[in-house]
N, C-alpha and C positions, 0 to 999 in steps of 0.2 A: 161909593168911590168916585172921585172926580178927577178929571184930566184938565191939564193946562199946557199950553205950548210956550216955550221960552226959547230965545235965541242965545246961543253960546258962541263966543268968539275968543280966539287967542290973538295976541298981537301978530300981525303979519299974515293971518289966515282968513279965509272967508267965513262968515258966520254960519253956524249949524243950527237947524231946528231940532229941539229936544222936547219930546212929550213926556211929561211928568204926571204920574198918577199917585193918588193917595193910598193905594193898596199896598199894605206892608209885605204881601207875598212876592211882589215884584221886586227884583233886584234893581238897584240904581244903575243906570247905564254908565258905561265907562266914559271918561272924558273924551270928547271928540268923536263919539259914535252914537248914531241915533238909534233908539229903541224901536222895534217893530213886533207885532204879533206873530210874524212868520219866523222869528228867530227861534222860538220854542214851539213847533207844531205840536198840536194835540191829537191829530189823526194820522193813522197808518194806512199806507196803500195796500190794498188786498187784491190779489189776482183774481180774474173772473173765474167763477166756479170753485173758489176756495173759500171754506167756511171759517178758517181761523187764520190768525196772523202767523207767518212762518217765524220760528224761533231759531232754528239751526240750518245748516247747509243741506242736510238730508231732506228737510221740508220743501226745499226748492226743486227737487227732482220730479220726474214725471209720475203721474198718477198710475199705479199698477193696474187699476180697474179699467183704465182707458188704453192700456198697451195690448195689442193682439198677440195671442200665443202662437208660437211657431212650432209645427210638428214635421220633422223631416220624413221623407218617404223611406220605408224599410225595404221595399222590393226593388231590385235593379231592373225589372222588366216593366215597361209601360205599354198598356194595351192601346192598340190603334182604334180610333173611333170608326164606327159603322155608319153607313149612310142608308137612308130610306130608299126602298126599291131595289136594293142589291143584297145578296146573301151576306150573312155575317162572316167577316174574315177572321180567321184563326191565327193571323200573323201577329207577331210581337217584336218589339225592338230589343235586341240584345246588346249589351254594352261589352267593352273590351275585356272586362274582368269575369264575364260569364263563361261557363263551360262550353268548349267547342262542340260543334255538331259532329256525329259519327261520320267517319269517312273523310274529314277535312283536316288540314294541318293545323297543329297547336301552335299559334304564333309565340306564345311565351316559352315553351319548351323546345320549339323547333322540330318536333316529331310528327309523324302522320299516323292517323288511326286507320287500321285496316278495316274495310267494310266487312260486315258479318257474312255477307254472301260469298266473298272471296275465302274468308276463313273456313266456312262450311265446305266449300268446294275443295280446298286443300286437304282437309281431313277426310272427305268422303273418297278421294282418289286412293288413299292408302298407298299400296306397293304397285298400283297399276302403272305408273310411269317406269318403275324398275323393270316390270315384266315386259313393257313394250321395248325398252332398251335392249333386254336379252334377246328377244325375238327379232328385232330390227338388225342387230349386229350379226346374228347367226344367219339369217336369210340373205343379208347383203354379202356376207363372206362367201357363202356358197356360190352365188352368181359371180362374184369377183374372181374366185379361183377357176371356175369353168371358163370364164372369158379369157384369163390369162393362159390357161392350158391351150386353148384354141389359137391364141395369137402367137405365143411364144414356143409352144411345143414343150413346155415344162410338164413334169409329172406324167410323162408318156402320152402328151396330147398330139394332135395331128399337126399343129402349126398352120401357117397361112396356105402352104402348098397342099396340105392334106385336107384342109376344110373344104376346098372347092371340089375335090373329088368325092368327098363324103356327102356333100349336099347334092352333087350330081346323081350319085347312086340312090339317094333318098327320093328322087323324082322331082326336084326343084327345076323349074324351067330357067331360072336365073340363078345358078349356084354361087357366082361371085357376089352379086347384090345381096342375096339372102345370107351368105356368110358374114359380110360386113355388118349388116344390120344385127345379126345375132351377137357378134363380138362387141360391137359398140354398146348395144343395149345391156349386156351382162356387165361389162367393165364399168361403164359410166353409171348405170343404175345401181349396181352393187356398192360403188363408192359413195354415192350420194345418200344411199339408204343407211349406210354405216354412220355417216356424219349426221344424219337427220337433217339434211339441207334440201329444200324443194322436194320433200318426201313424198307428197301425193303424186308428183309427176314421175319421180324415180320409181315408186312402187307400181305406177301404171305402166311404165315401159317394161319392167320386169314381168308384170302380169301378161303383157302381150307376148313377150318371149316364151313364157312358161306355157301359154295355150297353144302356141304353134309347136312347141316341143312335145306337148301331150298328143296333138294330132299327128305328128311325125311318128311317135311310138305306136300309136293306135292303128294307123293305116298301113304299117309295115307288113302285116300279115292279116288275113281275113279273120274275122271273129274277135272276141273279147281278149284283149292282150294285157289286161291288168295284172293277172297273177302269173304271167310268164316271167322268166328270168330277165328279159329285156322289155318288161312291160312298163307302163307309164306311173308306177306307184310314186316315184320320186317327184314327177312332174305334178302329180295330183296334190301332193303336199305343198309344193311350191305355189300352185295356183291358189290354194286355199289360204296360205300364209300372206301372200302379197295382197289378195282381196281384203283380208282382215285388216292389214296395215293402212290400206286406203281408206277404209271406213272408221278406224279408230284414231288415226293420226300417230306421229311418232312419239308423242309423250313430251313431258317437260325436259327430260334429259336429252336434248338435241339442239342442233343449231336453230331449229324452227320453234324452240320451246316457248317464245313469246308471241307466236302468231296464233291466230284463231283456229286454224286447221290442226294445230298440235294437240290441243286439249278439248276443243269443242267443234269438231268437224260436223257439217251439216249437208246442205244440198250440193255444195261443190264437190264433195267427195263421191257422191252418187254420179255426178257428171264425169268425173275423171274415170270412174269404173266403166261407164258406158263407153267412153272414148277409147279405153284400153281393149275392151272386147271387140269394138269396131275396127281398131287398127289391126288386131290379130286376125280377124276374119278377112280384111282386105289384103293382107299380106299373103295369106294362104290361097286366096282366090286368084290374085294377079301374079304371084311369083311361083306358086305350086301348081295351079290349075285345077285344084280340087274344090269340092264343096264341103265346107266345114260343118254344115248342118245336117248331113246325112251319113 
């Protein structure tokens, strides 16, 4: 195969160099165009790392062997890392779609979960609150009726004029002051006890009145007066009932139902009880002139 160069030119144009070969497989160039070995390349460009020449569009995609696999986490809780030198923490991060903790509000439903301790306490009390309501209203009504009887003279009571002479005959040094204290304690304490409002102080005031009434019945005549017709049997019941109400609280069915002393009385109840006994003793000593301990 031989090659030779020839110049071809048309009238009015610049001459063009044409390479002519004797190889019959080569096609003759078109007039006015030079032939070049780059017009028909014999080599294909191969991508690095590819072993074959791509034939379709799918062959141009990424190599599956070089693509990392993605595995999503199945658990919504991510454990926190622990540090050396410190105890392992059992804390975890909880996402919004996780179940709420007991005793906290559920943001999705808008409801609150009642703690197990409060549910157990409610079930354990049973009818205790109902029993305290009955006893509180009964004892409060007894004191309230006696106070109104002394104040107004209703139901055969002495009234204000008769209460002074009655206290004077009973040996009180200050019959007017003693009468006013008894009436105020019975009416105010009885009303508050029925309502269940400030119940420890109301029961404490009624306990002081009941103790002085018991002493008044007992010292009226020498000896034990408990079984006599005018003995202190009623006053003994009232002393025990008011003491119990101070120690137990008024219960949930009261105006103090949401307070701690209504359902879980503790040291404060003992303090109120001691104050009531001290108030009764001081009243008897300074207004009656006797010794309540003999």
